C-alpha positions in Angstrom: 0.0 0.0 0.0 1.5 3.3 -1.1 -1.1 5.8 -0.2 -2.6 5.8 -3.7 -6.2 5.2 -2.3 -8.0 8.5 -1.9 -9.9 7.9 1.3 -11.6 11.3 1.2 -13.1 10.5 -2.2 -14.3 7.1 -1.0 -15.9 8.7 2.1 -17.6 11.4 0.0 -19.0 8.8 -2.5 -20.3 6.5 0.3 -21.9 9.5 1.9 -23.6 10.4 -1.5 -25.0 6.8 -1.7 -26.2 7.0 1.9 -28.0 10.3 1.2 -29.5 9.0 -2.0 -31.1 6.1 0.0 -32.0 8.3 3.0 -29.4 6.7 5.3 -28.4 9.1 8.1 -25.1 9.3 9.8 -23.9 6.2 11.4 -22.1 6.0 14.7 -18.3 5.9 14.5 -16.3 4.8 17.4 -13.1 6.7 18.1 -10.3 4.4 19.5 -9.3 5.4 23.0 -5.8 3.8 22.7 -3.5 4.0 19.7 -0.1 2.3 19.2 1.9 3.3 16.2 5.3 1.9 15.2 7.1 2.9 12.0 10.4 1.5 10.6 12.0 3.0 7.5 14.8 1.2 5.7 17.6 2.9 3.8 15.7 2.6 0.5 12.7 4.5 2.0 10.4 1.5 2.4 8.3 2.0 5.5 6.7 -0.6 7.6 3.9 0.7 9.8 2.3 -1.3 12.6 -0.8 0.4 13.8 -3.1 -0.8 16.6 -6.3 0.8 17.7 -8.2 -0.2 20.8 -11.8 0.6 22.0 -11.6 -0.4 25.6 -14.8 1.4 26.4 -17.1 -0.7 24.2 -19.2 -3.6 25.5 -18.3 -7.0 24.0 -21.3 -7.2 21.6 -20.7 -3.7 20.2 -16.9 -4.4 20.1 -17.6 -7.4 17.9 -19.6 -5.4 15.4 -17.2 -2.5 15.5 -14.2 -4.7 14.8 -16.0 -6.4 11.9 -16.8 -3.0 10.5 -13.2 -1.9 10.9 -11.9 -4.9 9.0 -14.4 -4.4 6.2 -13.6 -0.7 6.0 -9.9 -1.2 6.0 -10.0 -3.8 3.3 -12.3 -1.6 1.2 -9.5 1.1 1.4 -7.1 -1.4 -0.2 -5.5 -2.9 3.0 -5.1 -6.6 2.3 -7.0 -8.7 4.8 -3.9 -10.7 5.7 -2.5 -7.3 7.0 -5.4 -6.8 9.4 -5.6 -8.7 12.6 -8.2 -8.7 15.3 -6.9 -8.1 18.8 -8.4 -8.4 22.2 -10.3 -5.1 22.2 -9.0 -3.8 18.9 -7.5 -4.1 15.5 -3.9 -4.2 14.2 -2.9 -3.2 10.7 0.5 -3.8 9.2 1.3 -1.8 6.1 4.4 -1.4 3.9 5.0 1.2 1.3 6.5 4.6 0.9 6.3 7.3 3.6 2.7 8.0 2.8 1.6 5.0 4.9 1.9 7.4 7.9 -1.2 9.3 6.6 -3.2 6.3 7.9 -2.7 6.8 11.6 -2.7 10.6 11.3 -6.4 10.6 10.6 -7.0 8.4 13.7 -5.0 10.8 15.8 -6.8 13.9 14.5 -10.2 12.5 15.3 -9.2 12.3 19.0 -10.2 16.0 19.0 -13.9 16.1 19.9 -14.1 19.4 18.0 -12.3 18.2 14.9 -15.1 19.4 12.6 -14.3 23.0 13.7 -10.6 22.5 14.1 -9.6 20.4 11.0 -8.5 23.4 8.9 -6.4 25.0 11.6 -4.9 21.6 12.5 -3.9 21.0 8.9 -2.6 24.5 8.5 -0.6 24.1 11.7 0.9 20.8 10.4 1.7 22.4 7.1 3.3 25.3 8.8 5.4 23.1 11.0 6.6 21.0 8.1 7.6 24.1 6.1 9.4 25.5 9.2 11.3 22.3 9.7 12.3 22.2 6.1 13.6 25.8 6.5 15.5 24.9 9.7 17.0 21.5 8.8 18.6 19.9 5.8 17.2 16.4 6.5 19.0 13.2 5.8 17.5 9.8 5.8 20.6 7.6 6.1 24.1 7.9 7.6 26.7 7.9 4.9 29.8 9.7 4.0 27.9 12.8 2.7 25.6 13.0 5.7 28.6 12.6 8.0 30.4 15.5 6.3 27.3 17.7 6.3 26.7 17.0 10.0 30.3 17.6 11.1 30.5 20.8 9.1 27.2 22.1 10.5 28.2 21.4 14.1 31.6 23.0 13.6 30.0 26.1 12.1 27.4 26.3 14.8 30.1 26.1 17.5 32.0 28.9 15.9 28.9 31.1 15.7 28.0 30.4 19.4 31.6 31.2 20.4 31.5 34.5 18.5 27.9 35.3 19.7 27.5 34.0 23.3 24.1 35.5 23.7 22.7 33.5 20.8 22.1 30.3 22.8 20.3 32.3 25.5 18.2 34.1 22.9 17.0 30.7 21.5 16.3 29.3 25.0 14.2 32.4 25.8 12.4 32.2 22.5 11.5 28.5 23.1 10.3 29.3 26.6 8.1 32.2 25.4 6.5 30.0 22.8 6.0 27.0 25.1 4.7 29.0 28.1 7.9 28.5 30.1 9.4 31.3 32.0 12.7 32.8 30.7 15.6 32.8 33.1 16.6 36.3 34.3 19.9 37.6 32.9 22.9 36.2 34.7 20.8 33.4 36.3 
């Protein structure tokens, strides 16, 4: 699975069919425990192990919810042999490019009870964070001769700048504290 399935389009089209037949909104259960593990190899192949649990559901409802989850996931293109029922939840194992991470992001976002009002700001915030990270870091995805050279050069240059500008580190610490609600240390303390 490489993220080629447009889940949004599927949801919209299912909703159109529901509306055409007069079906109202169903009840969707939000998992109350998520476990996500992601491994990426040097080639960029990602293996995602995602588990969602619904510890608050009674057994009979859990059985129906898990069956619906398996059907839903397989309709999105997840092979059935990659979906396992667990005690109180479901496990999905996916392999593909980095877009496999989009799968659990949706489940994490729906933890927000006001997601319908917050989705645009949440996505804008994620987009802004990614752009800021790309401005701040020259990312590397493997340790090789080139990444070693770049890292060592970067550390050397940063140390030179800090030595020439001793207030820089304090300025960054104060900036972080201001943005995270921390209290900046008084000068000299």
